[in-house]
N, C-alpha and C positions, 0 to 999 in steps of 0.2 A: 504494500500500500504506500501512498505518498506520505511519508512521515513528516516531511517539512510542512506540507499543507495541513496535516492533522495538528501538529504542535502550534502552528500559526493560528488555526481556528480556536484551539483550546485557550491560547494566550488571550486572544481577543474576547473570547467568551468570559474569561475570568475578569476582564476589565469592563465588561458590559453584560453582567449576568442578570438580564431582564428578559421578560417574555417578548416585548416588541423587537429587541435586537435579534433574539433567537429566531423569531418568525421571519424576519427580514433575511436572515442568513440560512434559513432552513434548507434551501437547495444545496448549499455547501455541505451541510451536515448530512443530508441524505446520501450524497456521493461518498463521503467518508465512512458513513455507516455501512454502506454496501461493500466498500473495500475492506472494512474491518471484519465483516461477516466472511468474506472470501479468505481472509487471513486465518480466522478461527477454523474455518472448514479445512484449510490446508494443514493447520496445526493438529487437528483431530486425526487426520490421516497419518501424519507423522508419528503421533503418539501410539497409534495402533501397531506400530512395528515392534513395540515392547510391551504394550498394554492393550490387549484386544478387547477388554471390557468396555472401553470408551468408544468403540467403533460406532455404536448406535446413537451417540450423543448428538442432539439436534443443535447445530451452531446458532440458530436463532434463539433458542432457549438458553444457550450458554452465555449469551451476551447480556450484560446488565443495562438497564435503561439509563439514559442520561438525566432523566428527571429525578430530582431529590424528593425524599419524603420529609416535608417540613413540619408535619403535624406536631411533633414533640421537640422541635429544635428551635433554639433562639435565632439561629442563622436561617433566614427566610429566603435566601437566594435560591431560585428555582432549579438550577442546573448544576450537575457535577462538572468538574473541569478535568476529567480523565475519561478515557475509554477503557472498559474492563470486561473480563469474561472469566467464567469458572467452568471447567470441564469435568464432568463426572460420568459414571456409567448410567446414572438414572436421571439426568437432566435437572438435578437440583444444584443450582449454581453456587450456593453459599459454601464457604470453606468450613462450615460446621456440619455439612451433610454427612450423616453417620453411615458407617458400614462400607465405605468405599473411598473416602478421601476426595479431595478436590485439587485439581491443577488450576491455580488462579494466577492471573496476571493483569496488570494495568499499565497504561502509558499516560504519563503526566504531561502537562503543558510545557515543562522545561526539558522534555526529552528523556526523563527518567523512566526506565523500565523496571517495574517491581514485579517479582513473581515468587510464588510460594506453593508449598504442597502440604497436605495433611488435613487435620480437622481443627478449625478455629472456633473456640468457645462452644464446643458441642453441648447439647442438652444434658441436664444433670444425670439421667440414667445412663446415657452413652458415656459420659465422662467417668462415671464410677466404673463402668465395664472396662474402659481402657486402663484405668488405674489398677484394677484387679488383674488385668492381663499383664501389666508390668510386673506385678508380684508373681503371678503364676508362670510366666514365661520370661523370667529374668535373664536367662541366657540368650534367648532370641532377641530381646530388647537390647541387650548389651551389644549384640552383633550389629544391630541397626545403628546404634550410637557410634560404633567404631568403623562403619562403612566409609571407605576412603573417598568415594565419590561424593557422598552426602557431606562429609566433613570439608572437602575441598571447596564445594560450592556454597554451603550454608553455615558451616561451622558447627552450629548446635541448634537446639529447639528454641523457639520464640518464648521469652519469659514474661511477656505482657500479662499483667494481673496475677502474677505468681503469688501463692499463699505465703504468709510468713511462717506458718507452722504446718506440719503434716495434716492432711485431712483426717477427720474422725474415722476411727476404725482401722487405720493403717499404721504399721510399725515405724516409729520414728528412727529406728536403727537400721531400716532396710537399706541395702547398698544403693538403691535408686531413689532414695527419699527425696532428693532435690527435684526429680522428675515427677514424683507423686504430687508435688505441690503445684504443678503446672495446671492451668485451666484450659490450655490449648496444646495439642500435639501437632505442631505446625512449624515448618521451616520456612525462612524468608530471606530474600536478598534483593538488592537494588543495584542496577548498573546504568551507565549512560549509553543511550542509543547512538549509533552512528547514523545520523539522518541522511547521509549520502549513500547508505548501503541498506536499503529496506529489505533486500533479498536475504539479509543475514538474520532478520527477526525470527522467523519460524525455526530455522536450525538452532539458533541460540536458545530459544525457549524449549524446544524438544530435548536438547541435550541437558539443559538445566532440570527439566522435569524428570528425565531418565535418571539423573544423578540422585533423585530422591525416591526412586522406585522401591528401594528396600523398605522405606517407611510406609509407602502405600501398601505393599504386600503384608507387612506386619499389622497394620490397622485393619486390613480386610480379614485377618485371622482372629480378631477380637470377637468373642461370643456375643450374641445379641443380649442386651440387658433383660433380666427376668422380672424386675420390679422397679417401682418408682424409687428415685433417690433424691436427696436434698443436696443441691450444689452449694459447696462452701466457698 
């Protein structure tokens, strides 16, 4: 896709985040949206080379809307200033989609490409199931943490909203106690795009996502939660 046109549009949108401006520039947006859908379609095809479960993912459903939900936000600007998508086996775009993990990425107005893999703030029952799997499959989880490809690209798990103490019911002396405190099992990184080389976008994302496939596989092995849990 035309990355320079995309970042220029997003920059102008950030400076004129109003409905009249957007409606006036909607033809530009429609072209960029179509190009972005083509990129997501190409990316899904690339991912199926190592993860066949995402083959049926609908690219239209994978893309997030540009319209913001302002109902509960003090920021009433109507539009996001990024293009983003989340690829899963079951068309649930959010990085909290349980049972299969999400390949998520976005492009910011300044040309930053952010991408990550895993489950971000999963629901309480799912989070408890993941934590229990960390305990019950400590060896397998340790292999994920030591995976050289994951380490090289992402370093470690995202620690956003991490608990100060171990969650109730879990051994504070467990060797993976620092990971039991996590509220997300998600890896994340950001890089600067080369706006003059748009053809590198899909290969870069596909390789980055493949580098986290060990985490995807491990999350898919987590047993389905059997009962309700309280998220701490």
